[in-house]
C-alpha positions in Angstrom: -0.3 4.0 -7.7 -3.8 4.6 -6.8 -4.3 5.8 -3.1 -7.4 4.4 -1.2 -6.4 4.3 2.5 -3.7 6.9 2.9 -5.1 9.8 1.2 -4.4 12.0 4.3 -0.8 11.1 4.1 -0.8 12.0 0.4 -2.7 15.2 1.3 0.0 16.2 3.8 3.7 15.4 2.3 5.1 18.1 4.4 4.7 19.4 7.7 6.5 22.3 9.4 7.7 22.9 13.1 5.2 24.7 14.9 8.2 26.9 16.5 10.3 27.3 13.6 8.2 27.5 10.6 11.4 27.2 8.4 11.9 23.7 9.7 10.0 21.1 7.5 9.7 17.5 7.6 9.0 15.9 4.0 7.9 12.3 3.4 9.8 10.3 1.1 8.6 7.2 -0.5 10.3 4.0 -2.1 9.8 2.9 -6.0 7.2 0.3 -6.7 10.2 -1.9 -7.9 11.6 -1.9 -4.5 8.2 -2.6 -3.0 8.0 -5.6 -5.4 11.4 -7.0 -4.1 10.3 -6.6 -0.4 7.2 -8.5 -1.3 9.4 -11.3 -2.9 11.6 -11.5 0.3 9.0 -11.0 3.1 6.0 -12.2 1.6 7.1 -15.2 -0.8 6.3 -13.2 -3.6 2.7 -12.5 -2.7 1.3 -8.8 -3.0 1.6 -6.8 0.3 -1.8 -5.6 1.9 -2.8 -2.3 -0.2 -2.2 -0.1 3.0 1.2 -1.1 3.4 2.1 -0.5 -0.3 0.5 2.7 -0.1 2.8 3.5 3.1 5.8 2.2 1.5 5.3 4.1 -1.8 4.5 7.5 -0.2 6.9 7.4 2.9 9.0 4.1 2.8 12.3 6.0 3.3 11.0 8.8 5.7 7.9 9.5 7.4 7.4 12.1 10.4 5.0 9.8 12.1 6.7 6.4 11.9 10.3 5.8 13.2 12.2 3.3 11.0 14.8 3.0 13.5 18.5 2.8 12.9 18.0 1.6 9.3 18.9 2.9 5.8 16.0 1.1 4.2 13.1 -1.2 4.8 15.1 -4.4 4.0 17.5 -3.4 6.7 14.5 -2.5 9.1 13.1 -6.1 8.6 16.5 -7.8 9.1 16.9 -5.7 12.3 13.7 -6.6 13.7 14.1 -10.4 13.0 17.6 -10.2 14.6 16.3 -8.7 17.8 13.8 -11.3 17.9 16.4 -14.1 17.4 18.5 -12.4 20.0 15.7 -13.1 22.5 14.5 -16.5 21.2 11.4 -15.2 19.7 9.6 -15.9 16.3 6.6 -15.0 14.4 5.5 -18.0 12.2 3.3 -16.0 9.8 4.3 -13.5 7.2 4.6 -10.0 8.9 6.3 -6.6 8.2 7.3 -4.2 10.8 6.4 -0.6 9.9 7.6 1.3 13.2 10.1 0.7 15.8 10.6 2.5 19.1 11.9 2.0 22.7 15.0 0.3 21.5 13.4 -2.9 20.2 9.6 -2.8 20.4 8.1 -2.5 17.0 4.7 -2.3 15.4 3.8 -4.8 12.6 1.0 -6.2 10.5 0.4 -9.8 9.2 0.5 -9.9 5.5 -2.2 -12.4 5.2 -5.1 -10.5 6.9 -6.4 -8.3 3.8 -5.8 -5.0 2.4 -6.2 -2.9 5.9 -5.2 -5.3 8.7 -4.9 -4.5 12.3 -1.8 -3.6 13.8 0.1 -5.6 16.6 2.8 -4.6 18.9 5.8 -6.8 19.6 8.3 -6.5 22.4 10.6 -9.4 22.0 12.7 -8.2 25.0 9.9 -8.7 27.3 10.1 -11.4 29.9 6.3 -12.2 29.3 4.8 -14.8 27.1 2.5 -12.3 25.7 5.2 -10.2 23.9 2.8 -9.5 20.9 -0.4 -7.8 21.7 -3.1 -6.5 19.1 -3.6 -2.7 19.1 -7.1 -3.0 18.4 -8.9 -1.3 16.8 -5.7 0.2 15.2 -4.7 -0.2 11.6 -2.0 1.5 9.6 -4.6 3.9 8.6 -5.6 5.0 11.8 -2.2 5.2 13.2 -1.3 7.4 10.1 -4.2 9.8 10.4 -4.0 10.2 14.1 -0.2 10.8 13.8 -0.6 13.4 11.1 -3.6 15.4 12.9 -1.2 15.5 16.0 1.8 16.9 14.2 -0.5 19.4 12.5 -1.5 20.5 15.8 2.2 20.9 17.1 2.4 17.7 19.1 4.4 14.6 19.2 2.9 12.2 16.8 3.1 9.3 19.2 
């Protein structure tokens, strides 16, 4: 796969702990066949945005910047997110894909119908507020990845 948006991720497949140089964190991607299966299930067979495909291909199983929650794979993560939304009578009526989970139920996602490098949204399905989804403008997956990598390289928390 040609990498257009996440070159910095491709160039930094391993980061080392600043305090323990023997401790390393290495990205682990998923095969294109698995990405195609995810497209079939979560985007009605339509192709994912290019930046999401790159993220999954390079680091869909493990990424030191994104937290995939208590899930073993991307399919489980998408099911987990939707289960937490149902538990709180929340829904999103457009095709979307969650790529980061934190705080016990809050997640970052993109809409799958907004081009190859769409903006990122944060969803808090357990929030009591009507505006439980908010844009993280001007953030994109590309900018979140690049900022997170730079923080990790400086020995900081990626978040």
